[in-house]
All heavy atoms as a GROMACS GRO file, in nm:
protein
  556
    1GLU      N    1  -1.049   4.482   1.491
    1GLU     CA    2  -1.043   4.333   1.497
    1GLU      C    3  -1.175   4.279   1.550
    1GLU      O    4  -1.222   4.328   1.656
    1GLU     CB    5  -0.928   4.293   1.587
    1GLU     CG    6  -0.917   4.142   1.604
    1GLU     CD    7  -0.802   4.108   1.700
    1GLU    OE1    8  -0.706   4.193   1.711
    1GLU    OE2    9  -0.808   4.006   1.759
    2ALA      N   10  -1.238   4.194   1.485
    2ALA     CA   11  -1.359   4.132   1.529
    2ALA      C   12  -1.345   4.042   1.648
    2ALA      O   13  -1.245   3.968   1.651
    2ALA     CB   14  -1.430   4.054   1.412
    3VAL      N   15  -1.430   4.051   1.740
    3VAL     CA   16  -1.424   3.963   1.865
    3VAL      C   17  -1.532   3.859   1.850
    3VAL      O   18  -1.646   3.888   1.818
    3VAL     CB   19  -1.448   4.049   1.990
    3VAL    CG1   20  -1.454   3.961   2.116
    3VAL    CG2   21  -1.342   4.157   2.002
    4PRO      N   22  -1.500   3.730   1.876
    4PRO     CA   23  -1.600   3.634   1.872
    4PRO      C   24  -1.715   3.664   1.970
    4PRO      O   25  -1.684   3.721   2.073
    4PRO     CB   26  -1.525   3.501   1.911
    4PRO     CG   27  -1.384   3.533   1.895
    4PRO     CD   28  -1.366   3.682   1.910
    5PRO      N   29  -1.835   3.619   1.938
    5PRO     CA   30  -1.947   3.645   2.029
    5PRO      C   31  -1.929   3.568   2.158
    5PRO      O   32  -1.864   3.467   2.171
    5PRO     CB   33  -2.067   3.601   1.957
    5PRO     CG   34  -2.016   3.497   1.859
    5PRO     CD   35  -1.875   3.539   1.826
    6LEU      N   36  -1.994   3.628   2.269
    6LEU     CA   37  -2.006   3.555   2.392
    6LEU      C   38  -2.096   3.436   2.377
    6LEU      O   39  -2.180   3.430   2.286
    6LEU     CB   40  -2.067   3.648   2.500
    6LEU     CG   41  -1.995   3.775   2.533
    6LEU    CD1   42  -2.080   3.855   2.630
    6LEU    CD2   43  -1.858   3.744   2.593
    7SER      N   44  -2.076   3.340   2.464
    7SER     CA   45  -2.169   3.230   2.455
    7SER      C   46  -2.219   3.194   2.604
    7SER      O   47  -2.142   3.219   2.702
    7SER     CB   48  -2.105   3.103   2.393
    7SER     OG   49  -1.989   3.066   2.471
    8ALA      N   50  -2.341   3.149   2.610
    8ALA     CA   51  -2.388   3.111   2.745
    8ALA      C   52  -2.311   2.998   2.801
    8ALA      O   53  -2.277   2.899   2.730
    8ALA     CB   54  -2.540   3.075   2.735
    9ALA      N   55  -2.284   2.999   2.930
    9ALA     CA   56  -2.210   2.894   2.995
    9ALA      C   57  -2.292   2.827   3.097
    9ALA      O   58  -2.247   2.745   3.180
    9ALA     CB   59  -2.083   2.956   3.072
   10GLY      N   60  -2.425   2.846   3.090
   10GLY     CA   61  -2.521   2.784   3.187
   10GLY      C   62  -2.657   2.845   3.167
   10GLY      O   63  -2.672   2.939   3.092
   11PRO      N   64  -2.755   2.796   3.241
   11PRO     CA   65  -2.889   2.855   3.233
   11PRO      C   66  -2.904   2.990   3.299
   11PRO      O   67  -2.827   3.021   3.394
   11PRO     CB   68  -2.978   2.751   3.297
   11PRO     CG   69  -2.883   2.686   3.404
   11PRO     CD   70  -2.749   2.690   3.337
   12ALA      N   71  -3.000   3.070   3.255
   12ALA     CA   72  -3.035   3.193   3.326
   12ALA      C   73  -3.103   3.157   3.458
   12ALA      O   74  -3.182   3.063   3.467
   12ALA     CB   75  -3.127   3.276   3.240
   13THR      N   76  -3.071   3.238   3.562
   13THR     CA   77  -3.132   3.220   3.693
   13THR      C   78  -3.180   3.355   3.745
   13THR      O   79  -3.135   3.462   3.704
   13THR     CB   80  -3.027   3.160   3.798
   13THR    OG1   81  -2.920   3.248   3.809
   13THR    CG2   82  -2.982   3.027   3.757
   14ALA      N   83  -3.282   3.357   3.826
   14ALA     CA   84  -3.338   3.485   3.884
   14ALA      C   85  -3.345   3.465   4.033
   14ALA      O   86  -3.345   3.351   4.087
   14ALA     CB   87  -3.477   3.502   3.830
   15ASP      N   88  -3.339   3.580   4.102
   15ASP     CA   89  -3.336   3.576   4.250
   15ASP      C   90  -3.485   3.569   4.310
   15ASP      O   91  -3.496   3.560   4.428
   15ASP     CB   92  -3.269   3.702   4.301
   15ASP     CG   93  -3.329   3.836   4.268
   15ASP    OD1   94  -3.423   3.829   4.177
   15ASP    OD2   95  -3.296   3.936   4.326
   16VAL      N   96  -3.585   3.568   4.226
   16VAL     CA   97  -3.722   3.551   4.271
   16VAL      C   98  -3.786   3.447   4.171
   16VAL      O   99  -3.741   3.433   4.051
   16VAL     CB  100  -3.810   3.672   4.274
   16VAL    CG1  101  -3.760   3.771   4.376
   16VAL    CG2  102  -3.815   3.746   4.139
   17GLN      N  103  -3.882   3.373   4.211
   17GLN     CA  104  -3.943   3.273   4.134
   17GLN      C  105  -4.059   3.333   4.048
   17GLN      O  106  -4.150   3.391   4.089
   17GLN     CB  107  -3.999   3.163   4.228
   17GLN     CG  108  -4.030   3.032   4.158
   17GLN     CD  109  -3.906   2.959   4.109
   17GLN    OE1  110  -3.802   3.022   4.077
   17GLN    NE2  111  -3.912   2.831   4.108
   18PRO      N  112  -4.047   3.309   3.915
   18PRO     CA  113  -4.157   3.363   3.825
   18PRO      C  114  -4.269   3.258   3.816
   18PRO      O  115  -4.257   3.141   3.855
   18PRO     CB  116  -4.083   3.372   3.691
   18PRO     CG  117  -3.983   3.259   3.697
   18PRO     CD  118  -3.938   3.254   3.835
   19VAL      N  119  -4.384   3.309   3.768
   19VAL     CA  120  -4.495   3.226   3.730
   19VAL      C  121  -4.492   3.217   3.579
   19VAL      O  122  -4.473   3.307   3.513
   19VAL     CB  123  -4.632   3.293   3.777
   19VAL    CG1  124  -4.752   3.212   3.731
   19VAL    CG2  125  -4.630   3.309   3.928
   20LEU      N  126  -4.514   3.092   3.530
   20LEU     CA  127  -4.516   3.072   3.384
   20LEU      C  128  -4.658   3.088   3.335
   20LEU      O  129  -4.752   3.022   3.381
   20LEU     CB  130  -4.463   2.934   3.352
   20LEU     CG  131  -4.421   2.910   3.207
   20LEU    CD1  132  -4.313   3.003   3.169
   20LEU    CD2  133  -4.376   2.766   3.191
   21LYS      N  134  -4.680   3.178   3.243
   21LYS     CA  135  -4.814   3.197   3.181
   21LYS      C  136  -4.803   3.212   3.030
   21LYS      O  137  -4.733   3.299   2.977
   21LYS     CB  138  -4.878   3.333   3.237
   21LYS     CG  139  -5.015   3.356   3.185
   21LYS     CD  140  -5.073   3.478   3.248
   21LYS     CE  141  -5.214   3.504   3.195
   21LYS     NZ  142  -5.276   3.622   3.247
   22ASP      N  143  -4.869   3.117   2.959
   22ASP     CA  144  -4.860   3.117   2.819
   22ASP      C  145  -4.717   3.114   2.761
   22ASP      O  146  -4.682   3.176   2.666
   22ASP     CB  147  -4.935   3.233   2.750
   22ASP     CG  148  -5.081   3.231   2.791
   22ASP    OD1  149  -5.137   3.121   2.798
   22ASP    OD2  150  -5.140   3.338   2.803
   23GLY      N  151  -4.626   3.043   2.831
   23GLY     CA  152  -4.488   3.030   2.795
   23GLY      C  153  -4.400   3.144   2.823
   23GLY      O  154  -4.284   3.152   2.784
   24VAL      N  155  -4.450   3.244   2.900
   24VAL     CA  156  -4.374   3.362   2.937
   24VAL      C  157  -4.353   3.370   3.089
   24VAL      O  158  -4.446   3.342   3.164
   24VAL     CB  159  -4.450   3.490   2.890
   24VAL    CG1  160  -4.381   3.618   2.938
   24VAL    CG2  161  -4.474   3.493   2.748
   25ARG      N  162  -4.232   3.389   3.128
   25ARG     CA  163  -4.208   3.406   3.274
   25ARG      C  164  -4.252   3.538   3.322
   25ARG      O  165  -4.213   3.646   3.269
   25ARG     CB  166  -4.056   3.392   3.299
   25ARG     CG  167  -4.002   3.248   3.288
   25ARG     CD  168  -3.860   3.244   3.333
   25ARG     NE  169  -3.783   3.215   3.217
   25ARG     CZ  170  -3.652   3.218   3.214
   25ARG    NH1  171  -3.582   3.250   3.320
   25ARG    NH2  172  -3.585   3.190   3.106
   26ILE      N  173  -4.338   3.542   3.425
   26ILE     CA  174  -4.388   3.657   3.485
   26ILE      C  175  -4.341   3.666   3.628
   26ILE      O  176  -4.365   3.579   3.708
   26ILE     CB  177  -4.544   3.662   3.474
   26ILE    CG1  178  -4.589   3.656   3.332
   26ILE    CG2  179  -4.600   3.785   3.544
   26ILE    CD1  180  -4.737   3.647   3.311
   27PHE      N  181  -4.269   3.774   3.657
   27PHE     CA  182  -4.212   3.794   3.795
   27PHE      C  183  -4.301   3.884   3.871
   27PHE      O  184  -4.372   3.970   3.818
   27PHE     CB  185  -4.073   3.856   3.775
   27PHE     CG  186  -3.969   3.764   3.712
   27PHE    CD1  187  -3.951   3.767   3.578
   27PHE    CD2  188  -3.902   3.676   3.791
   27PHE    CE1  189  -3.856   3.682   3.517
   27PHE    CE2  190  -3.810   3.590   3.734
   27PHE     CZ  191  -3.786   3.596   3.595
   28PRO      N  192  -4.299   3.865   4.008
   28PRO     CA  193  -4.382   3.955   4.089
   28PRO      C  194  -4.334   4.101   4.085
   28PRO      O  195  -4.217   4.124   4.042
   28PRO     CB  196  -4.366   3.892   4.235
   28PRO     CG  197  -4.238   3.817   4.223
   28PRO     CD  198  -4.222   3.772   4.082
   29ALA      N  199  -4.414   4.191   4.128
   29ALA     CA  200  -4.376   4.330   4.134
   29ALA      C  201  -4.249   4.355   4.217
   29ALA      O  202  -4.227   4.283   4.318
   29ALA     CB  203  -4.490   4.417   4.191
   30GLY      N  204  -4.166   4.446   4.177
   30GLY     CA  205  -4.044   4.474   4.246
   30GLY      C  206  -3.922   4.441   4.165
   30GLY      O  207  -3.932   4.388   4.059
   31PRO      N  208  -3.810   4.467   4.222
   31PRO     CA  209  -3.682   4.443   4.153
   31PRO      C  210  -3.655   4.288   4.133
   31PRO      O  211  -3.692   4.213   4.219
   31PRO     CB  212  -3.573   4.497   4.241
   31PRO     CG  213  -3.641   4.578   4.348
   31PRO     CD  214  -3.781   4.536   4.354
   32VAL      N  215  -3.600   4.256   4.022
   32VAL     CA  216  -3.563   4.119   3.987
   32VAL      C  217  -3.422   4.123   3.926
   32VAL      O  218  -3.398   4.202   3.842
   32VAL     CB  219  -3.663   4.059   3.887
   32VAL    CG1  220  -3.617   3.918   3.845
   32VAL    CG2  221  -3.807   4.052   3.940
   33THR      N  222  -3.339   4.037   3.971
   33THR     CA  223  -3.208   4.025   3.913
   33THR      C  224  -3.202   3.889   3.841
   33THR      O  225  -3.225   3.786   3.902
   33THR     CB  226  -3.098   4.022   4.026
   33THR    OG1  227  -3.104   4.150   4.096
   33THR    CG2  228  -2.957   4.006   3.966
   34VAL      N  229  -3.170   3.896   3.714
   34VAL     CA  230  -3.155   3.772   3.632
   34VAL      C  231  -3.011   3.764   3.596
   34VAL      O  232  -2.944   3.861   3.556
   34VAL     CB  233  -3.240   3.782   3.503
   34VAL    CG1  234  -3.220   3.653   3.416
   34VAL    CG2  235  -3.388   3.795   3.541
   35ARG      N  236  -2.956   3.644   3.608
   35ARG     CA  237  -2.816   3.624   3.582
   35ARG      C  238  -2.800   3.516   3.476
   35ARG      O  239  -2.872   3.417   3.472
   35ARG     CB  240  -2.741   3.570   3.713
   35ARG     CG  241  -2.723   3.676   3.810
   35ARG     CD  242  -2.652   3.626   3.936
   35ARG     NE  243  -2.627   3.727   4.031
   35ARG     CZ  244  -2.705   3.774   4.123
   35ARG    NH1  245  -2.827   3.717   4.132
   35ARG    NH2  246  -2.671   3.866   4.204
   36LEU      N  247  -2.705   3.536   3.386
   36LEU     CA  248  -2.676   3.439   3.279
   36LEU      C  249  -2.522   3.432   3.269
   36LEU      O  250  -2.456   3.530   3.228
   36LEU     CB  251  -2.732   3.481   3.144
   36LEU     CG  252  -2.697   3.386   3.028
   36LEU    CD1  253  -2.758   3.251   3.045
   36LEU    CD2  254  -2.743   3.451   2.896
   37PRO      N  255  -2.464   3.320   3.317
   37PRO     CA  256  -2.316   3.313   3.301
   37PRO      C  257  -2.280   3.308   3.156
   37PRO      O  258  -2.349   3.246   3.074
   37PRO     CB  259  -2.285   3.182   3.375
   37PRO     CG  260  -2.410   3.102   3.376
   37PRO     CD  261  -2.526   3.200   3.369
   38VAL      N  262  -2.170   3.371   3.125
   38VAL     CA  263  -2.121   3.372   2.986
   38VAL      C  264  -1.974   3.332   2.981
   38VAL      O  265  -1.902   3.337   3.077
   38VAL     CB  266  -2.132   3.518   2.922
   38VAL    CG1  267  -2.277   3.550   2.905
   38VAL    CG2  268  -2.060   3.618   2.995
   39ARG      N  269  -1.934   3.281   2.868
   39ARG     CA  270  -1.794   3.242   2.837
   39ARG      C  271  -1.736   3.351   2.751
   39ARG      O  272  -1.791   3.376   2.645
   39ARG     CB  273  -1.799   3.108   2.767
   39ARG     CG  274  -1.666   3.043   2.750
   39ARG     CD  275  -1.681   2.898   2.696
   39ARG     NE  276  -1.751   2.814   2.789
   39ARG     CZ  277  -1.873   2.762   2.766
   39ARG    NH1  278  -1.939   2.787   2.658
   39ARG    NH2  279  -1.928   2.688   2.859
   40LEU      N  280  -1.634   3.410   2.795
   40LEU     CA  281  -1.559   3.515   2.720
   40LEU      C  282  -1.471   3.443   2.612
   40LEU      O  283  -1.420   3.336   2.631
   40LEU     CB  284  -1.475   3.598   2.808
   40LEU     CG  285  -1.550   3.681   2.913
   40LEU    CD1  286  -1.444   3.750   3.005
   40LEU    CD2  287  -1.629   3.787   2.840
   41PRO      N  288  -1.449   3.517   2.502
   41PRO     CA  289  -1.358   3.463   2.404
   41PRO      C  290  -1.213   3.462   2.462
   41PRO      O  291  -1.185   3.534   2.559
   41PRO     CB  292  -1.360   3.565   2.292
   41PRO     CG  293  -1.468   3.660   2.322
   41PRO     CD  294  -1.516   3.635   2.462
   42PRO      N  295  -1.126   3.376   2.416
   42PRO     CA  296  -0.993   3.369   2.463
   42PRO      C  297  -0.924   3.510   2.458
   42PRO      O  298  -0.947   3.584   2.364
   42PRO     CB  299  -0.922   3.270   2.372
   42PRO     CG  300  -1.029   3.196   2.303
   42PRO     CD  301  -1.145   3.286   2.305
   43GLY      N  302  -0.841   3.533   2.554
   43GLY     CA  303  -0.763   3.661   2.558
   43GLY      C  304  -0.640   3.646   2.625
   43GLY      O  305  -0.594   3.536   2.669
   44ASP      N  306  -0.569   3.760   2.651
   44ASP     CA  307  -0.446   3.755   2.723
   44ASP      C  308  -0.450   3.770   2.873
   44ASP      O  309  -0.354   3.783   2.942
   44ASP     CB  310  -0.345   3.858   2.660
   44ASP     CG  311  -0.405   4.003   2.681
   44ASP    OD1  312  -0.507   4.019   2.746
   44ASP    OD2  313  -0.345   4.093   2.623
   45GLY      N  314  -0.572   3.775   2.926
   45GLY     CA  315  -0.591   3.792   3.070
   45GLY      C  316  -0.605   3.929   3.120
   45GLY      O  317  -0.629   3.954   3.237
   46SER      N  318  -0.585   4.029   3.031
   46SER     CA  319  -0.598   4.169   3.068
   46SER      C  320  -0.746   4.207   3.082
   46SER      O  321  -0.830   4.146   3.015
   46SER     CB  322  -0.524   4.259   2.974
   46SER     OG  323  -0.578   4.250   2.845
   47PRO      N  324  -0.780   4.311   3.161
   47PRO     CA  325  -0.920   4.350   3.169
   47PRO      C  326  -0.978   4.386   3.035
   47PRO      O  327  -0.910   4.437   2.947
   47PRO     CB  328  -0.918   4.476   3.261
   47PRO     CG  329  -0.786   4.464   3.334
   47PRO     CD  330  -0.693   4.388   3.246
   48THR      N  331  -1.100   4.359   3.016
   48THR     CA  332  -1.171   4.384   2.886
   48THR      C  333  -1.315   4.426   2.908
   48THR      O  334  -1.368   4.399   3.016
   48THR     CB  335  -1.159   4.258   2.795
   48THR    OG1  336  -1.209   4.293   2.667
   48THR    CG2  337  -1.243   4.145   2.852
   49SER      N  338  -1.375   4.487   2.810
   49SER     CA  339  -1.514   4.523   2.810
   49SER      C  340  -1.581   4.447   2.695
   49SER      O  341  -1.518   4.433   2.589
   49SER     CB  342  -1.534   4.671   2.785
   49SER     OG  343  -1.480   4.744   2.892
   50VAL      N  344  -1.703   4.400   2.720
   50VAL     CA  345  -1.772   4.335   2.616
   50VAL      C  346  -1.916   4.387   2.615
   50VAL      O  347  -1.971   4.429   2.715
   50VAL     CB  348  -1.776   4.175   2.638
   50VAL    CG1  349  -1.643   4.116   2.620
   50VAL    CG2  350  -1.836   4.144   2.772
   51GLY      N  351  -1.979   4.386   2.500
   51GLY     CA  352  -2.113   4.431   2.482
   51GLY      C  353  -2.214   4.320   2.481
   51GLY      O  354  -2.183   4.212   2.426
   52VAL      N  355  -2.328   4.340   2.536
   52VAL     CA  356  -2.431   4.240   2.534
   52VAL      C  357  -2.562   4.311   2.492
   52VAL      O  358  -2.575   4.429   2.516
   52VAL     CB  359  -2.452   4.168   2.671
   52VAL    CG1  360  -2.328   4.087   2.703
   52VAL    CG2  361  -2.490   4.263   2.774
   53LEU      N  362  -2.653   4.238   2.434
   53LEU     CA  363  -2.786   4.289   2.398
   53LEU      C  364  -2.889   4.230   2.485
   53LEU      O  365  -2.887   4.106   2.507
   53LEU     CB  366  -2.819   4.267   2.253
   53LEU     CG  367  -2.718   4.323   2.151
   53LEU    CD1  368  -2.758   4.273   2.009
   53LEU    CD2  369  -2.713   4.475   2.156
   54VAL      N  370  -2.975   4.313   2.549
   54VAL     CA  371  -3.080   4.259   2.632
   54VAL      C  372  -3.214   4.311   2.582
   54VAL      O  373  -3.225   4.419   2.529
   54VAL     CB  374  -3.068   4.299   2.781
   54VAL    CG1  375  -2.938   4.240   2.838
   54VAL    CG2  376  -3.060   4.455   2.794
   55SER      N  377  -3.320   4.228   2.604
   55SER     CA  378  -3.457   4.266   2.566
   55SER      C  379  -3.545   4.234   2.687
   55SER      O  380  -3.522   4.137   2.758
   55SER     CB  381  -3.506   4.190   2.449
   55SER     OG  382  -3.422   4.213   2.332
   56TYR      N  383  -3.640   4.317   2.717
   56TYR     CA  384  -3.734   4.300   2.830
   56TYR      C  385  -3.856   4.384   2.805
   56TYR      O  386  -3.862   4.473   2.721
   56TYR     CB  387  -3.670   4.324   2.960
   56TYR     CG  388  -3.620   4.474   2.976
   56TYR    CD1  389  -3.702   4.567   3.029
   56TYR    CD2  390  -3.496   4.512   2.930
   56TYR    CE1  391  -3.661   4.695   3.044
   56TYR    CE2  392  -3.452   4.643   2.945
   56TYR     CZ  393  -3.538   4.737   2.998
   56TYR     OH  394  -3.492   4.863   3.007
   57MET      N  395  -3.964   4.354   2.888
   57MET     CA  396  -4.088   4.429   2.885
   57MET      C  397  -4.147   4.429   3.031
   57MET      O  398  -4.134   4.327   3.097
   57MET     CB  399  -4.190   4.375   2.789
   57MET     CG  400  -4.308   4.462   2.775
   57MET     SD  401  -4.414   4.412   2.641
   57MET     CE  402  -4.487   4.262   2.707
   58ALA      N  403  -4.197   4.543   3.074
   58ALA     CA  404  -4.255   4.552   3.207
   58ALA      C  405  -4.407   4.571   3.196
   58ALA      O  406  -4.451   4.651   3.112
   58ALA     CB  407  -4.193   4.668   3.282
   59CYS      N  408  -4.479   4.498   3.279
   59CYS     CA  409  -4.627   4.505   3.282
   59CYS      C  410  -4.670   4.519   3.428
   59CYS      O  411  -4.602   4.470   3.514
   59CYS     CB  412  -4.693   4.385   3.221
   59CYS     SG  413  -4.651   4.353   3.051
   60ASP      N  414  -4.785   4.580   3.453
   60ASP     CA  415  -4.834   4.587   3.589
   60ASP      C  416  -4.935   4.483   3.612
   60ASP      O  417  -4.972   4.402   3.519
   60ASP     CB  418  -4.886   4.726   3.620
   60ASP     CG  419  -5.010   4.774   3.541
   60ASP    OD1  420  -5.078   4.674   3.482
   60ASP    OD2  421  -5.043   4.886   3.533
   61ALA      N  422  -4.984   4.465   3.738
   61ALA     CA  423  -5.074   4.363   3.771
   61ALA      C  424  -5.213   4.368   3.693
   61ALA      O  425  -5.278   4.271   3.677
   61ALA     CB  426  -5.102   4.364   3.924
   62ALA      N  427  -5.242   4.489   3.648
   62ALA     CA  428  -5.371   4.508   3.576
   62ALA      C  429  -5.356   4.467   3.426
   62ALA      O  430  -5.454   4.470   3.356
   62ALA     CB  431  -5.422   4.653   3.590
   63GLY      N  432  -5.235   4.437   3.386
   63GLY     CA  433  -5.217   4.396   3.246
   63GLY      C  434  -5.165   4.508   3.156
   63GLY      O  435  -5.150   4.488   3.037
   64PHE      N  436  -5.147   4.628   3.207
   64PHE     CA  437  -5.094   4.734   3.126
   64PHE      C  438  -4.944   4.713   3.109
   64PHE      O  439  -4.869   4.695   3.205
   64PHE     CB  440  -5.116   4.875   3.191
   64PHE     CG  441  -5.044   4.987   3.124
   64PHE    CD1  442  -5.097   5.034   3.007
   64PHE    CD2  443  -4.929   5.038   3.169
   64PHE    CE1  444  -5.032   5.136   2.939
   64PHE    CE2  445  -4.858   5.138   3.106
   64PHE     CZ  446  -4.915   5.191   2.984
   65CYS      N  447  -4.898   4.713   2.984
   65CYS     CA  448  -4.757   4.690   2.956
   65CYS      C  449  -4.690   4.809   2.891
   65CYS      O  450  -4.753   4.876   2.805
   65CYS     CB  451  -4.740   4.568   2.870
   65CYS     SG  452  -4.796   4.415   2.944
   66ARG      N  453  -4.571   4.840   2.931
   66ARG     CA  454  -4.496   4.938   2.863
   66ARG      C  455  -4.440   4.886   2.730
   66ARG      O  456  -4.441   4.765   2.704
   66ARG     CB  457  -4.376   4.984   2.952
   66ARG     CG  458  -4.415   5.044   3.084
   66ARG     CD  459  -4.292   5.083   3.161
   66ARG     NE  460  -4.333   5.147   3.285
   66ARG     CZ  461  -4.366   5.272   3.303
   66ARG    NH1  462  -4.363   5.352   3.198
   66ARG    NH2  463  -4.396   5.315   3.425
   67GLN      N  464  -4.388   4.978   2.649
   67GLN     CA  465  -4.328   4.930   2.522
   67GLN      C  466  -4.209   4.841   2.553
   67GLN      O  467  -4.133   4.867   2.641
   67GLN     CB  468  -4.278   5.051   2.439
   67GLN     CG  469  -4.394   5.130   2.378
   67GLN     CD  470  -4.460   5.055   2.263
   67GLN    OE1  471  -4.401   4.978   2.196
   67GLN    NE2  472  -4.591   5.078   2.251
   68PRO      N  473  -4.196   4.732   2.481
   68PRO     CA  474  -4.080   4.644   2.503
   68PRO      C  475  -3.949   4.714   2.465
   68PRO      O  476  -3.947   4.798   2.379
   68PRO     CB  477  -4.104   4.522   2.411
   68PRO     CG  478  -4.209   4.570   2.310
   68PRO     CD  479  -4.280   4.680   2.369
   69VAL      N  480  -3.846   4.682   2.542
   69VAL     CA  481  -3.714   4.727   2.512
   69VAL      C  482  -3.648   4.609   2.437
   69VAL      O  483  -3.641   4.498   2.490
   69VAL     CB  484  -3.633   4.758   2.643
   69VAL    CG1  485  -3.491   4.793   2.607
   69VAL    CG2  486  -3.700   4.877   2.713
   70ARG      N  487  -3.600   4.638   2.322
   70ARG     CA  488  -3.544   4.535   2.237
   70ARG      C  489  -3.401   4.561   2.206
   70ARG      O  490  -3.367   4.672   2.155
   70ARG     CB  491  -3.624   4.517   2.108
   70ARG     CG  492  -3.762   4.466   2.124
   70ARG     CD  493  -3.834   4.440   1.993
   70ARG     NE  494  -3.964   4.384   2.015
   70ARG     CZ  495  -4.077   4.451   1.990
   70ARG    NH1  496  -4.069   4.574   1.950
   70ARG    NH2  497  -4.194   4.398   2.006
   71ARG      N  498  -3.315   4.465   2.226
   71ARG     CA  499  -3.176   4.465   2.191
   71ARG      C  500  -3.104   4.590   2.240
   71ARG      O  501  -3.032   4.655   2.169
   71ARG     CB  502  -3.162   4.451   2.038
   71ARG     CG  503  -3.222   4.318   1.988
   71ARG     CD  504  -3.216   4.302   1.841
   71ARG     NE  505  -3.087   4.317   1.786
   71ARG     CZ  506  -2.990   4.220   1.775
   71ARG    NH1  507  -3.020   4.100   1.821
   71ARG    NH2  508  -2.873   4.245   1.721
   72ALA      N  509  -3.132   4.627   2.367
   72ALA     CA  510  -3.062   4.743   2.426
   72ALA      C  511  -2.911   4.695   2.458
   72ALA      O  512  -2.892   4.588   2.517
   72ALA     CB  513  -3.128   4.781   2.558
   73ARG      N  514  -2.820   4.774   2.417
   73ARG     CA  515  -2.678   4.738   2.430
   73ARG      C  516  -2.626   4.782   2.568
   73ARG      O  517  -2.645   4.901   2.607
   73ARG     CB  518  -2.596   4.799   2.322
   73ARG     CG  519  -2.446   4.755   2.327
   73ARG     CD  520  -2.371   4.815   2.208
   73ARG     NE  521  -2.231   4.777   2.213
   73ARG     CZ  522  -2.184   4.660   2.173
   73ARG    NH1  523  -2.262   4.573   2.121
   73ARG    NH2  524  -2.056   4.635   2.188
   74LEU      N  525  -2.568   4.694   2.641
   74LEU     CA  526  -2.500   4.716   2.764
   74LEU      C  527  -2.356   4.676   2.754
   74LEU      O  528  -2.326   4.582   2.686
   74LEU     CB  529  -2.564   4.635   2.883
   74LEU     CG  530  -2.711   4.658   2.908
   74LEU    CD1  531  -2.759   4.564   3.016
   74LEU    CD2  532  -2.738   4.806   2.950
   75THR      N  533  -2.271   4.752   2.821
   75THR     CA  534  -2.126   4.720   2.822
   75THR      C  535  -2.091   4.660   2.956
   75THR      O  536  -2.119   4.718   3.060
   75THR     CB  537  -2.040   4.842   2.795
   75THR    OG1  538  -2.075   4.894   2.666
   75THR    CG2  539  -1.895   4.807   2.797
   76LEU      N  540  -2.036   4.540   2.957
   76LEU     CA  541  -1.990   4.470   3.074
   76LEU      C  542  -1.840   4.492   3.087
   76LEU      O  543  -1.770   4.475   2.991
   76LEU     CB  544  -2.026   4.326   3.077
   76LEU     CG  545  -2.175   4.294   3.050
   76LEU    CD1  546  -2.189   4.144   3.041
   76LEU    CD2  547  -2.265   4.346   3.158
   77GLN      N  548  -1.790   4.522   3.211
   77GLN     CA  549  -1.648   4.534   3.229
   77GLN      C  550  -1.600   4.437   3.330
   77GLN      O  551  -1.659   4.398   3.423
   77GLN     CB  552  -1.615   4.679   3.276
   77GLN     CG  553  -1.661   4.778   3.172
   77GLN     CD  554  -1.631   4.922   3.216
   77GLN    OE1  555  -1.569   4.946   3.320
   77GLN    NE2  556  -1.676   5.012   3.137
   0.00000   0.00000   0.00000
């Protein structure tokens, strides 16, 4: 049975303040937690798992960047 997609229920927020450069948010070195509230499809209230796709790229202060991770699937429970 197909499950309707999740939808954003608010803006993404981060626990540290990024710098905006050329339209891209750049975070300082170290761990960063980004949160995006989502709205689940209607259900019967029982526990469920949903999949999300995330994309990101890491760069160092010298400008060296790792290969971007695109559409990595994560399961949320």
